[in-house]
C-alpha positions in Angstrom: 16.7 -29.8 -5.5 15.0 -27.8 -2.9 13.5 -24.1 -4.6 14.5 -21.3 -3.0 13.0 -17.7 -3.8 16.0 -15.5 -4.8 16.5 -12.4 -4.0 14.6 -9.3 -5.3 16.8 -6.2 -7.0 15.9 -3.1 -4.3 12.9 -1.2 -6.2 13.9 2.4 -6.6 10.2 3.5 -7.2 10.6 7.3 -8.8 7.2 9.0 -9.8 7.3 7.3 -13.4 7.6 4.5 -12.2 5.2 4.5 -9.0 2.6 6.0 -11.2 3.1 2.8 -14.4 2.5 0.4 -12.0 0.2 1.3 -9.7 -2.4 2.3 -12.1 -3.0 -0.5 -13.5 -4.5 -2.6 -11.1 -5.6 -6.3 -12.1 -8.8 -7.2 -9.9 -9.6 -10.7 -8.1 -12.9 -12.4 -8.5 -15.6 -11.1 -6.9 -15.6 -12.5 -3.1 -11.9 -12.8 -2.9 -11.0 -9.7 -1.6 -12.3 -6.8 1.0 -15.1 -4.5 -0.3 -13.3 -1.7 -1.5 -10.2 -2.6 -2.3 -8.1 -4.4 -5.2 -5.0 -6.8 -6.3 -2.4 -4.9 -8.2 1.5 -3.8 -8.1 4.3 -4.8 -11.0 3.5 -8.8 -10.2 0.4 -9.0 -8.4 0.0 -12.9 -9.5 2.8 -13.7 -7.7 1.5 -12.9 -4.4 -1.7 -14.2 -2.6 -4.2 -11.3 -0.7 -7.1 -11.5 1.1 -9.2 -11.2 3.7 -7.6 -13.1 7.4 -10.5 -13.3 10.3 -7.4 -15.5 12.6 -4.8 -12.5 12.7 -6.0 -9.1 12.7 -5.4 -6.5 15.1 -8.7 -5.1 16.5 -11.9 -6.3 15.3 -12.9 -9.2 13.2 -10.2 -9.2 10.5 -7.6 -8.2 9.0 -5.8 -7.9 5.5 -3.0 -9.5 4.0 -0.2 -10.1 1.2 1.6 -13.1 0.5 4.3 -14.4 -1.9 3.1 -17.7 -3.1 5.7 -18.1 -6.1 8.4 -20.0 -5.7 10.6 -17.1 -7.9 9.4 -13.5 -8.0 9.8 -11.1 -10.0 8.5 -7.2 -8.6 6.2 -6.4 -5.9 2.1 -6.8 -5.3 0.0 -5.4 -2.8 -4.0 -4.8 -1.8 -5.1 -0.9 -3.2 -7.6 1.0 -3.0 -8.5 4.4 -4.8 -10.7 7.2 -3.7 -11.8 11.2 -4.0 -9.1 13.7 -2.7 -12.1 16.0 -2.1 -12.0 15.9 1.4 -8.1 16.3 1.6 -7.3 18.9 -1.5 -4.8 21.9 0.5 -4.2 20.3 3.3 -1.9 18.2 4.6 -2.4 14.2 5.1 -1.9 11.4 7.4 -2.5 8.0 6.5 -1.3 5.2 9.4 -2.2 1.6 9.7 -0.9 -0.5 11.5 1.4 -4.0 9.9 2.4 -7.3 10.9 5.5 -9.1 8.6 6.6 -12.7 8.7 10.0 -13.8 6.8 10.0 -10.8 4.9 14.4 -12.0 4.0 14.6 -11.5 0.5 13.3 -8.1 -0.1 10.3 -5.6 2.0 7.2 -4.1 2.5 5.7 -1.2 3.2 2.4 1.2 3.1 2.3 3.2 0.5 0.0 6.6 -0.5 -0.2 8.4 -3.8 -1.4 11.4 -4.9 -2.9 11.2 -8.4 -2.7 14.5 -10.9 -5.2 15.4 -14.1 -2.8 13.3 -16.6 -1.8 10.4 -16.9 0.7 8.7 -14.6 1.2 12.4 -12.5 2.2 12.1 -9.5 1.9 14.5 -7.1 2.9 13.2 -3.8 4.7 9.6 -2.8 5.5 7.6 -0.4 6.2 4.1 0.3 8.3 3.7 2.7 11.3 2.1 1.0 13.6 4.5 3.5 12.1 2.6 6.5 11.6 -0.1 5.1 9.2 -3.3 7.1 11.3 -6.8 7.0 12.0 -9.4 8.9 9.5 -10.7 11.4 7.5 -7.9 13.1 4.5 -7.5 15.6 1.5 -5.4 15.5 3.4 -1.6 14.3 1.9 1.6 13.8 3.5 3.4 11.1 2.4 6.4 9.1 2.7 8.5 5.5 2.1 12.5 5.7 1.5 14.4 2.6 0.0 17.2 1.1 -2.8 17.0 -0.5 -2.4 19.7 -3.7 -5.7 21.2 -4.8 -4.6 19.8 -8.3 -4.7 16.2 -7.1 -7.5 14.2 -9.1 -7.9 10.9 -6.7 -5.8 9.4 -3.9 -4.4 5.9 -4.3 -3.2 3.5 -0.4 -2.3 0.3 0.8 0.2 -1.8 1.4 3.1 -3.7 -0.9 4.7 -6.6 -0.6 8.3 -6.9 -3.0 10.2 -10.4 -1.8 9.0 -13.0 0.4 6.7 -13.4 3.0 3.6 -11.9 4.4 2.5 -8.9 5.8 -1.1 -8.1 7.1 -2.4 -4.2 7.6 -5.2 -3.1 10.1 -7.1 -0.3 11.3 -6.2 2.3 8.2 -6.4 5.9 9.5 -6.3 9.6 7.5 -6.1 12.3 9.5 -6.1 16.2 9.0 -2.6 16.7 10.4 -0.7 21.1 10.6 1.8 22.1 8.5 3.7 21.5 11.6 3.8 17.7 11.1 6.9 16.9 8.2 5.9 15.8 5.5 7.5 11.5 4.6 7.8 11.4 0.8 9.9 12.2 -1.3 7.4 14.0 -3.9 5.1 16.8 -2.8 2.7 18.1 -5.1 -14.1 10.6 -10.3 -13.7 8.7 -7.6 -15.3 7.2 -4.6 -15.1 7.5 -1.0 -12.3 5.6 0.9 -14.1 2.5 1.9 -13.8 -0.3 4.9 -10.5 1.0 6.3 -11.0 -1.4 9.5 -11.7 -4.1 7.1 -14.7 -5.4 9.4 -17.4 -5.3 6.4 
């Protein structure tokens, strides 16, 4: 009998769901994760995450998320949180290169969320679901643009995989952009600084 992964239902992450699932990180053992990054998601145990020194966009390494469970029940993400101090009141572009392999039963994407002071308060969010990464793709640059309100208390971001296959991310970047650059998200509106965006540490 052949084991096959059942297709996942489409994940429509509302602001409330996004805040709940991504604010409950599952920390990996020391040395397993790229410095500054941690494992999270609705079902992170169903995914392997870490560094890949063989497949990379540039430099010495990339980071990856790979489905490992025979039956998948949700998504996994490799993520980071950071202070919004340098970006409050500005329009910010989060960009990076992503490569995918055999993402067939679900989808993948970069994501970027802006948190407020209240528990579960989401001031901005985009996980690329309307323009999801699927199938097998070579290194491609993607971007998310959000306004960071003055009330922002934290930034959260990373790559997610909801379904089978594997994705890699590399050479992430944050830029302040003018108001003429359109936002991509559907929601507007004390942590360390940004860390290890090129996975070279």
